[in-house]
C-alpha positions as CSV (number, residue, x, y, z in Angstrom):
1,M,56.1,-6.3,0.7
2,K,54.7,-4.6,3.3
3,V,50.7,-4.9,4.0
4,K,48.3,-2.7,5.3
5,Q,46.8,-3.1,8.1
6,L,43.6,-1.4,9.0
7,L,41.3,-1.5,11.8
8,L,38.2,-2.1,9.2
9,L,35.4,0.1,11.2
10,P,37.1,2.5,13.9
11,V,39.5,4.2,11.3
12,I,37.5,4.8,8.1
13,L,39.3,8.0,7.3
14,L,43.0,6.2,7.5
15,L,41.4,3.5,5.1
16,L,40.6,7.0,2.8
17,T,43.5,8.0,3.2
18,V,46.0,4.8,2.3
19,C,43.0,4.0,-1.0
20,T,44.5,7.1,-2.1
21,G,47.5,6.6,-2.7
22,G,48.5,9.6,-4.0
23,R,46.7,9.6,-6.7
24,K,44.4,12.5,-8.3
25,E,40.8,11.5,-9.7
26,Q,40.9,14.4,-12.2
27,T,44.0,12.6,-14.7
28,F,41.7,10.1,-15.1
29,D,40.3,10.3,-18.8
30,V,37.2,7.8,-18.8
31,N,36.6,9.0,-22.5
32,R,40.2,7.9,-23.4
33,E,39.5,4.6,-22.2
34,L,36.6,3.9,-23.4
35,S,37.6,4.8,-26.9
36,Y,40.4,2.0,-26.5
37,C,38.1,-0.1,-25.6
38,N,36.4,0.4,-28.6
39,G,39.1,0.1,-30.7
40,Q,39.8,-3.1,-29.4
41,I,36.5,-4.2,-29.4
42,Q,36.4,-3.5,-33.6
43,R,39.6,-5.1,-33.8
44,T,38.3,-8.0,-32.0
45,L,35.6,-8.3,-34.8
46,T,37.4,-8.3,-37.2
47,E,39.4,-11.4,-36.1
48,I,36.3,-13.2,-35.2
49,S,34.0,-12.5,-38.2
50,G,32.5,-15.5,-39.5
51,K,33.0,-17.9,-36.7
52,Q,30.3,-18.2,-34.8
53,M,32.1,-18.6,-31.4
54,I,32.8,-16.7,-28.6
55,P,36.1,-15.3,-27.6
56,R,37.1,-16.3,-24.1
57,N,41.2,-15.8,-23.6
58,I,44.6,-15.0,-25.2
59,L,46.7,-16.7,-23.1
60,K,50.4,-15.2,-21.4
61,G,52.6,-14.9,-25.0
62,E,49.8,-15.5,-27.4
63,K,48.4,-13.1,-29.9
64,H,44.9,-13.9,-30.3
65,W,41.7,-14.9,-28.7
66,N,40.9,-18.4,-28.3
67,L,36.9,-19.3,-29.2
68,R,34.8,-21.0,-28.0
69,P,31.1,-22.7,-29.1
70,I,28.2,-21.7,-27.9
71,S,27.6,-24.7,-25.3
72,I,25.7,-25.1,-21.7
73,G,28.9,-25.3,-20.0
74,E,30.8,-23.0,-21.0
75,W,29.9,-20.2,-18.4
76,T,32.2,-16.9,-20.4
77,V,29.9,-16.9,-23.0
78,G,27.5,-14.2,-22.0
79,F,30.3,-12.0,-21.7
80,W,31.3,-11.2,-25.0
81,P,27.9,-9.8,-26.3
82,G,27.6,-7.9,-22.9
83,I,30.5,-6.1,-23.3
84,L,28.9,-5.5,-27.2
85,W,25.6,-3.5,-25.3
86,Y,28.2,-1.6,-22.9
87,N,29.9,-0.5,-26.1
88,Y,26.9,0.7,-27.3
89,E,25.5,2.2,-24.4
90,N,28.9,4.7,-24.9
91,T,29.0,4.5,-28.7
92,R,25.4,5.0,-29.9
93,N,26.1,3.6,-32.8
94,T,24.1,1.9,-34.7
95,H,26.3,-0.5,-36.4
96,D,27.8,-1.4,-32.2
97,A,23.9,-2.6,-31.4
98,D,23.5,-4.8,-34.7
99,V,26.6,-6.6,-33.7
100,A,25.7,-6.7,-30.2
101,T,22.4,-8.1,-31.1
102,Y,24.0,-10.8,-33.4
103,Y,26.1,-11.9,-30.6
104,T,23.7,-11.9,-28.3
105,D,21.1,-14.0,-30.6
106,M,23.9,-16.3,-30.6
107,L,23.5,-18.1,-26.8
108,E,19.2,-18.5,-28.2
109,P,20.4,-22.1,-27.9
110,L,20.8,-22.0,-24.8
111,T,17.8,-20.0,-23.6
112,H,15.1,-23.7,-23.7
113,L,17.6,-26.0,-22.2
114,P,17.3,-26.9,-18.3
115,A,19.8,-25.9,-15.5
116,Y,23.1,-27.3,-16.1
117,D,24.7,-25.3,-13.0
118,H,24.4,-22.0,-12.0
119,D,25.6,-20.1,-14.2
120,L,22.9,-18.9,-16.5
121,G,23.0,-15.3,-15.0
122,F,26.9,-14.7,-16.1
123,Q,25.4,-16.4,-19.7
124,L,22.2,-14.7,-20.0
125,F,21.7,-12.0,-18.1
126,C,24.4,-10.3,-19.1
127,S,23.7,-10.7,-22.5
128,Y,20.2,-10.4,-22.9
129,G,19.6,-8.4,-19.7
130,N,22.0,-5.3,-21.1
131,G,20.0,-5.8,-24.6
132,Y,17.0,-5.9,-22.7
133,R,18.2,-2.6,-20.8
134,L,19.1,-0.6,-23.9
135,T,16.8,-1.8,-26.5
136,G,13.5,-2.8,-24.9
137,K,13.0,-6.1,-26.9
138,E,10.2,-7.7,-25.8
139,E,11.4,-11.5,-26.3
140,Y,14.7,-10.6,-24.8
141,K,12.9,-9.8,-21.6
142,Q,10.9,-13.4,-21.9
143,I,14.1,-14.9,-21.7
144,I,15.4,-13.3,-19.0
145,L,12.5,-14.4,-17.2
146,N,12.7,-17.8,-18.3
147,A,16.2,-17.9,-16.9
148,A,14.8,-16.8,-13.9
149,D,12.8,-19.4,-13.3
150,T,15.6,-22.1,-14.7
151,L,18.0,-21.2,-12.0
152,A,15.5,-21.3,-9.4
153,T,14.9,-25.2,-10.0
154,L,18.5,-25.1,-8.4
155,F,17.2,-23.7,-5.1
156,N,16.9,-26.4,-1.9
157,P,13.9,-24.8,0.6
158,K,15.5,-26.9,3.0
159,I,18.8,-25.8,3.1
160,G,17.6,-21.9,1.2
161,T,20.7,-21.9,-1.1
162,I,20.9,-22.3,-4.7
163,L,22.9,-25.4,-6.0
164,S,26.0,-24.4,-7.7
165,W,27.3,-27.9,-9.2
166,P,25.5,-30.6,-9.8
167,R,28.6,-32.2,-11.8
168,E,30.5,-32.2,-8.6
169,V,28.0,-33.8,-5.9
170,E,29.1,-37.3,-6.4
171,P,33.0,-36.9,-7.8
172,N,34.1,-34.4,-4.3
173,N,31.0,-35.6,-2.0
174,W,29.8,-32.1,-2.4
175,P,26.1,-33.2,-1.9
176,H,24.8,-29.5,-1.9
177,N,27.3,-27.1,-2.9
178,T,26.9,-23.4,-3.3
179,I,29.9,-21.2,-4.7
180,M,30.5,-17.3,-3.9
181,D,30.3,-16.7,-7.6
182,N,26.9,-17.8,-7.2
183,M,25.9,-14.3,-5.7
184,I,25.9,-12.9,-9.1
185,N,23.5,-14.4,-10.9
186,L,20.8,-13.5,-7.8
187,E,20.4,-10.5,-9.4
188,M,18.7,-12.1,-12.5
189,L,16.2,-13.7,-9.8
190,Y,16.0,-10.1,-8.6
191,W,15.2,-8.7,-11.5
192,A,12.8,-10.9,-13.1
193,A,10.5,-10.7,-9.6
194,K,10.3,-6.9,-10.2
195,N,10.0,-7.3,-13.7
196,G,6.6,-9.7,-14.0
197,G,8.0,-12.8,-12.9
198,R,7.2,-15.0,-9.7
199,K,7.6,-12.7,-6.8
200,E,9.0,-16.1,-5.1
201,L,12.0,-15.4,-6.6
202,Y,12.7,-12.3,-4.8
203,D,12.7,-14.5,-1.6
204,I,15.1,-17.7,-3.4
205,A,17.6,-14.9,-4.3
206,T,17.4,-12.9,-0.5
207,R,17.4,-16.4,1.4
208,H,20.0,-17.3,-0.7
209,A,22.2,-14.6,0.4
210,E,21.0,-14.6,4.0
211,V,22.4,-18.2,3.9
212,T,25.8,-17.6,2.4
213,M,26.5,-14.8,5.1
214,K,25.8,-17.0,7.4
215,Y,27.5,-19.9,6.7
216,H,30.1,-18.9,3.8
217,F,32.8,-16.5,5.9
218,R,35.3,-16.8,8.1
219,E,34.9,-14.2,11.0
220,D,37.2,-12.1,9.8
221,G,34.7,-11.3,6.4
222,G,36.8,-14.0,4.2
223,N,35.3,-16.2,2.6
224,Y,35.7,-19.8,1.5
225,H,34.7,-20.6,-2.0
226,V,33.0,-23.5,-1.8
227,A,30.1,-24.2,1.0
228,V,29.2,-27.5,1.4
229,Y,25.9,-28.6,3.1
230,D,23.9,-32.2,3.7
231,T,20.8,-32.4,1.8
232,I,19.1,-34.7,4.6
233,T,19.1,-32.2,7.4
234,G,20.1,-29.0,6.0
235,N,23.5,-28.4,7.5
236,F,26.4,-26.8,6.5
237,L,28.9,-29.0,6.9
238,K,32.4,-27.2,5.1
239,G,33.5,-24.8,3.5
240,V,36.7,-25.6,0.7
241,T,38.4,-24.2,-2.4
242,H,38.2,-25.1,-5.9
243,Q,40.4,-22.5,-7.3
244,G,41.9,-20.6,-4.4
245,Y,45.4,-21.9,-2.7
246,A,44.0,-23.3,0.2
247,D,40.4,-24.0,2.3
248,S,42.1,-21.2,4.8
249,T,43.2,-18.5,2.0
250,L,41.5,-15.3,0.6
251,W,41.3,-16.4,-3.3
252,A,41.1,-12.7,-4.5
253,R,38.3,-13.1,-7.4
254,G,36.1,-14.9,-4.7
255,Q,36.4,-12.3,-2.5
256,A,35.7,-9.8,-5.5
257,W,32.6,-12.0,-6.1
258,A,31.6,-11.1,-2.7
259,I,31.8,-7.2,-2.5
260,Y,29.9,-7.3,-5.9
261,G,27.0,-9.2,-4.6
262,Y,26.8,-8.4,-1.0
263,T,26.5,-4.8,-2.7
264,M,24.2,-5.7,-5.4
265,V,21.9,-7.3,-2.6
266,Y,21.8,-4.2,-1.0
267,R,20.9,-2.5,-3.6
268,E,17.9,-5.0,-4.5
269,T,17.1,-4.8,-0.6
270,Q,18.1,-2.0,0.7
271,D,18.6,-4.3,4.2
272,K,20.7,-2.4,6.1
273,R,22.3,-5.9,7.0
274,F,23.3,-6.4,3.7
275,L,24.8,-2.8,3.5
276,R,27.2,-3.7,6.1
277,F,28.1,-6.9,5.1
278,A,29.0,-5.4,1.9
279,E,31.4,-2.7,4.0
280,K,32.8,-5.7,6.0
281,V,33.9,-8.0,2.7
282,S,35.1,-4.7,1.3
283,D,37.0,-3.5,4.0
284,L,38.9,-6.8,4.1
285,Y,39.7,-7.1,0.6
286,L,41.2,-2.9,0.5
287,S,43.2,-3.7,3.6
288,R,45.0,-6.4,2.5
289,L,46.4,-5.4,-0.9
290,P,49.3,-4.2,-1.4
291,E,51.4,-1.1,-0.8
292,N,49.9,1.6,-3.4
293,N,48.9,-1.1,-5.7
294,Y,45.4,-2.0,-6.8
295,V,45.4,-5.5,-8.7
296,P,45.6,-8.3,-6.5
297,Y,47.7,-11.2,-6.7
298,W,45.6,-13.8,-7.2
299,D,45.2,-15.1,-3.8
300,F,46.5,-13.0,-1.0
301,D,48.2,-16.0,0.7
302,A,49.5,-17.5,-2.0
303,P,52.8,-19.2,-1.0
304,G,55.4,-17.2,-3.5
305,I,54.1,-13.7,-3.3
306,P,55.7,-11.1,-4.4
307,N,56.6,-13.8,-7.5
308,E,53.1,-14.7,-7.6
309,P,50.5,-14.2,-10.5
310,K,48.4,-11.3,-10.4
311,D,44.6,-11.2,-11.0
312,A,43.5,-8.0,-12.9
313,S,39.6,-9.6,-13.0
314,A,39.5,-9.4,-9.4
315,A,40.5,-5.4,-9.6
316,A,38.1,-5.1,-12.3
317,I,34.8,-6.4,-10.1
318,V,35.6,-4.9,-7.5
319,A,36.4,-1.6,-8.9
320,S,33.2,-2.0,-10.2
321,A,31.2,-3.0,-7.3
322,L,32.8,-0.3,-5.0
323,L,31.4,2.6,-7.5
324,E,28.5,1.8,-7.1
325,L,28.8,0.9,-3.0
326,S,29.7,4.3,-2.8
327,Q,26.4,5.5,-4.4
328,L,24.9,3.1,-1.9
329,E,26.4,4.6,1.2
330,D,24.9,6.1,4.4
331,D,28.6,6.9,5.8
332,E,30.5,9.9,3.7
333,A,33.6,9.0,5.0
334,K,33.1,5.1,3.5
335,K,31.2,7.0,0.4
336,A,34.5,9.1,-0.3
337,A,37.1,6.2,0.5
338,Y,35.2,3.4,-1.8
339,R,35.2,5.9,-4.8
340,Q,38.8,6.8,-4.7
341,A,39.4,2.9,-4.3
342,A,37.6,2.0,-7.8
343,V,39.3,5.1,-9.2
344,N,42.5,4.2,-8.3
345,M,42.1,0.4,-9.7
346,L,40.8,1.8,-13.2
347,Q,43.3,4.1,-13.2
348,E,45.9,1.1,-12.7
349,L,43.8,-1.4,-14.8
350,S,43.8,1.3,-17.5
351,S,48.2,2.0,-17.5
352,E,50.4,0.2,-20.0
353,E,51.1,-2.7,-17.4
354,Y,47.7,-3.7,-17.6
355,Q,46.4,-2.7,-21.1
356,S,46.8,-5.4,-23.9
357,R,46.6,-2.4,-26.2
358,E,49.3,-3.8,-29.6
359,Q,49.9,-7.4,-27.9
360,N,46.6,-8.4,-28.4
361,P,42.6,-7.4,-28.9
362,A,41.7,-7.8,-25.7
363,F,41.3,-5.2,-23.5
364,L,42.8,-6.2,-19.9
365,L,46.4,-8.1,-19.4
366,H,47.4,-10.4,-16.2
367,S,44.3,-12.1,-15.1
368,T,44.1,-15.5,-13.7
369,G,41.5,-18.1,-13.8
370,H,42.0,-21.6,-12.3
371,W,45.8,-21.5,-10.7
372,P,45.0,-24.8,-9.5
373,K,44.4,-26.3,-12.5
374,G,47.2,-24.2,-14.4
375,S,44.5,-22.3,-16.5
376,E,44.4,-19.1,-18.1
377,I,47.2,-18.1,-16.0
378,D,48.6,-14.2,-16.6
379,A,46.2,-14.3,-19.3
380,S,43.7,-11.7,-20.8
381,I,39.9,-13.2,-19.8
382,N,36.7,-12.2,-21.3
383,Y,35.4,-11.5,-17.7
384,A,37.7,-9.4,-16.9
385,D,37.2,-7.3,-20.0
386,Y,33.2,-7.1,-19.1
387,Y,33.9,-6.0,-16.0
388,Y,36.2,-3.6,-16.8
389,L,34.2,-1.6,-19.4
390,E,31.3,-1.9,-16.6
391,A,33.0,0.1,-14.2
392,L,34.3,2.5,-16.8
393,M,30.5,3.2,-17.7
394,R,29.3,3.3,-13.9
395,Y,32.3,5.8,-13.7
396,K,31.4,7.6,-16.5
397,S,27.9,7.6,-15.4
398,I,28.7,9.0,-12.1
399,E,30.3,12.0,-13.3
400,V,27.4,12.8,-15.7
401,S,25.4,12.7,-12.5
402,K,27.2,15.4,-11.5
403,I,26.9,17.6,-14.2
404,N,23.4,16.8,-14.6
405,P,21.7,15.4,-11.5
């Protein structure tokens, strides 16, 4: 399949033309897609009622959610409550608030534990964070502040990053490992620093982003999944993959985390270094997409393309990130290009090819979780649904702001 070849900085107008791909934005009905998501949520609630567990995935060929108990090692448990809060934000239905509260409070056992790994942001900020934003419950605020302090215990000041996986230190000989996914959890530290937490949390998040930017990326802006550091010297040792095809390849969801993460860091710091870097990692991702196709293969360099699995979760993450990046941009051409690319992604994810509809009660089909382990291949996965719904809500907010500036 032909791959778009773009010079990333000098030809922004070309990027805009390619990303437009002949699609017409006015045909995208965000309220229709939000209504679809609400319907799928109600189906899921009926299916899982009374089971005291969280929907994780629906594997290829299956019809029902596989559920997971609340446990510190289950990194995705915060996405389902987060989905419910976004749905309530859209519907403003008190019943939707009640079920969001119910599943958020189900995570309470996780709020008293020491840091198992970096996933506290995914677990508690997606859930309690959205809950506090929409309800103002003081107990939710305190839970987030406590979680930020707990996450900060994994920060190594000699290296300058948060340890992602303590459990992988000995098995893989990764003395201090930091994964690209960790960028997303920095948002909880920034939030805490602004909302009554320790000001050092801001510094920890920014230092993590700086060190990651320096060592975690190749010259073209592609990233390693894992950066490994020496705990004695603080030196960067190597970059490796864990869920990508190979150390040197461009794992789609890893690049999506980078786009989302550096967009958020720029929003929080207003440091133009991070805006320029968000552009760099975004432009690489967009340049590597197949022609007129906005959902990537699970790894851009997987050898079996075009017969490799797609990853709708990566497209959903990037769509949400690019909508925000388009609002932060100081370059009008890039602002338009990123917005149109995000809309194209949402249109494709909202097509019959990717929506679950009658097949199962999730929102999206065709995500890839962990290809090297053969886990969640061509599946519906809760974090794909979370970022798809977040992107829809961001799109709607932008449209509303146009009408009521």
